C-alpha positions in Angstrom: 33.3 -27.9 -7.0 31.2 -25.4 -5.1 29.3 -22.6 -6.8 30.3 -19.1 -5.5 27.0 -17.0 -5.8 28.4 -13.5 -4.6 30.7 -12.9 -7.6 27.8 -13.7 -10.0 25.4 -11.4 -8.1 28.1 -8.6 -8.1 28.4 -9.1 -11.9 24.6 -8.9 -12.4 24.3 -5.9 -10.2 27.1 -4.2 -12.1 25.5 -5.0 -15.4 22.1 -3.7 -14.2 23.9 -0.5 -13.0 25.4 0.0 -16.3 22.2 -0.6 -18.2 20.5 1.8 -15.8 23.3 4.4 -16.6 22.9 3.9 -20.3 19.0 4.1 -20.2 19.4 7.3 -18.0 21.5 8.9 -20.7 19.0 7.7 -23.5 16.1 9.1 -21.4 17.9 12.4 -20.9 18.6 12.7 -24.6 14.9 12.0 -25.4 13.8 14.8 -22.7 16.4 17.3 -24.3 15.1 16.5 -27.8 11.4 16.8 -27.1 11.9 20.0 -24.9 14.1 21.7 -27.6 12.4 20.6 -30.9 14.2 22.2 -33.9 12.3 24.6 -36.1 10.3 22.7 -38.7 10.2 19.4 -36.8 7.0 17.6 -37.5 6.9 15.8 -34.1 4.1 17.3 -32.1 3.5 20.1 -34.6 6.8 21.6 -33.6 5.7 22.3 -30.1 8.0 21.4 -27.2 6.7 18.7 -24.8 8.0 15.8 -22.7 6.8 12.2 -22.3 5.8 11.3 -18.7 7.1 7.8 -19.2 10.6 9.2 -19.9 10.3 11.0 -16.5 9.5 7.7 -14.8 12.4 5.9 -16.5 14.8 8.6 -15.3 13.5 8.2 -11.8 13.8 4.5 -12.0 17.2 4.5 -13.4 18.5 7.0 -10.7 17.0 4.8 -7.9 18.5 1.7 -9.6 22.0 3.0 -9.9 22.0 4.0 -6.2 20.6 0.7 -5.2 23.2 -1.2 -7.3 26.1 0.7 -5.8 24.8 0.1 -2.3 24.3 -3.7 -2.8 27.6 -4.2 -4.4 29.2 -2.6 -1.5 27.3 -4.6 0.9 28.1 -7.9 -0.9 31.7 -7.0 -1.5 32.6 -5.8 2.0 30.3 -8.4 3.8 28.4 -5.8 5.6 25.6 -7.1 7.9 25.0 -4.4 10.5 23.3 -1.7 8.3 19.5 -1.1 7.9 19.2 -3.1 4.5 21.5 -6.0 4.7 19.2 -9.2 4.8 18.0 -11.2 2.0 14.5 -10.2 2.9 15.4 -6.6 2.5 17.1 -7.3 -0.9 13.9 -9.1 -2.1 11.8 -6.2 -1.1 14.0 -3.6 -2.9 14.3 -5.8 -5.9 10.6 -6.2 -6.1 9.9 -2.6 -5.9 12.5 -1.8 -8.6 11.0 -4.8 -10.7 7.6 -3.1 -10.7 9.1 0.3 -11.6 11.1 -1.2 -14.5 8.1 -3.3 -15.7 5.7 -0.3 -15.7 8.2 2.0 -17.4 9.2 -0.6 -20.1 5.6 -1.7 -20.7 4.3 1.9 -21.0 7.1 2.8 -23.3 6.6 -0.2 -25.4 2.8 0.5 -25.6 3.6 4.0 -26.9 6.6 3.2 -29.2 6.1 -0.5 -29.8 6.8 -0.7 -33.5 9.4 1.6 -34.7 10.7 -0.3 -37.7 9.1 2.3 -40.1 11.2 5.2 -38.9 14.7 4.0 -38.4 16.2 6.5 -40.8 15.5 9.2 -38.1 17.9 9.7 -35.1 14.9 10.2 -32.8 13.5 6.9 -33.7 16.8 5.0 -33.3 17.1 6.6 -29.9 13.7 5.3 -28.9 14.5 1.9 -30.2 17.7 1.8 -28.1 15.7 3.2 -25.0 13.2 0.4 -25.3 15.9 -2.3 -25.7 17.8 -1.0 -22.5 14.5 -0.8 -20.6 13.7 -4.4 -21.3 17.2 -5.6 -20.8 17.4 -3.9 -17.4 14.1 -5.6 -16.4 15.4 -9.0 -17.5 18.6 -8.6 -15.3 16.5 -7.4 -12.4 14.1 -10.5 -12.9 17.3 -12.8 -12.8 18.6 -11.1 -9.7 15.2 -11.4 -8.0 14.9 -15.1 -8.9 18.4 -15.9 -7.8 17.8 -14.2 -4.4 14.5 -15.9 -3.8 15.9 -19.3 -4.8 19.1 -18.9 -2.7 17.3 -17.6 0.5 14.6 -20.2 0.4 17.0 -23.2 -0.4 19.3 -22.2 2.3 16.7 -20.9 4.8 18.5 -17.5 4.6 15.5 -15.1 4.5 16.8 -13.4 7.5 20.5 -13.8 7.0 23.0 -11.2 5.6 22.6 -10.7 1.8 26.3 -10.9 1.1 25.6 -14.7 1.1 29.1 -15.6 2.3 28.2 -17.9 5.1 27.5 -21.4 5.8 25.2 -22.2 8.7 26.5 -25.9 8.7 30.1 -24.9 9.1 31.3 -25.0 12.8 33.8 -22.2 12.2 30.9 -19.7 12.2 29.6 -20.7 15.6 30.5 -18.6 18.5 33.2 -20.6 20.3 33.0 -18.5 23.5 29.4 -19.3 24.3 28.6 -21.0 27.5 26.0 -23.7 27.8 24.5 -25.0 31.1 26.6 -27.9 32.4 29.6 -27.3 30.0 32.7 -25.4 30.8 33.6 -22.2 28.9 35.8 -22.8 25.8 39.3 -21.5 26.2 39.9 -21.4 22.4 
């Protein structure tokens, strides 16, 4: 039984897009909270502020959601005539996103690494969820990157369409109308 990779990749991209949306919402909630601190809030002495890492996570999630939608469209529709449609292009895009997610997750974890002491507060639970989805998104992105690298190198598909629905060994994908020196033209 043959393993069909495109549906798995679509599911992973959908999951990454969903995690990106959830992280975007959590980041927006954090920005709203820190820029609209209620009176008497002990955080930052009651003065409004924002966390630069949250702005980075918002940027990263917005880019990732757009990337996921585009790649799902390319895989589903089997598009291979647009600017970003090769496995090489996908790996470059995933590599850049992987770095953004890693940096955002690592910086956020270095700031809010141990939040077990404050789980009775809503803001603390929000940060815990934010960290969880940041790392989950990075893990899904890592799986996608590894899958693309393994598939493209195992099949010599680095410069092939990223939808992955082709078999270079199958004769039905060859051009049957090509002429070769010394051979008559095919009438099929």
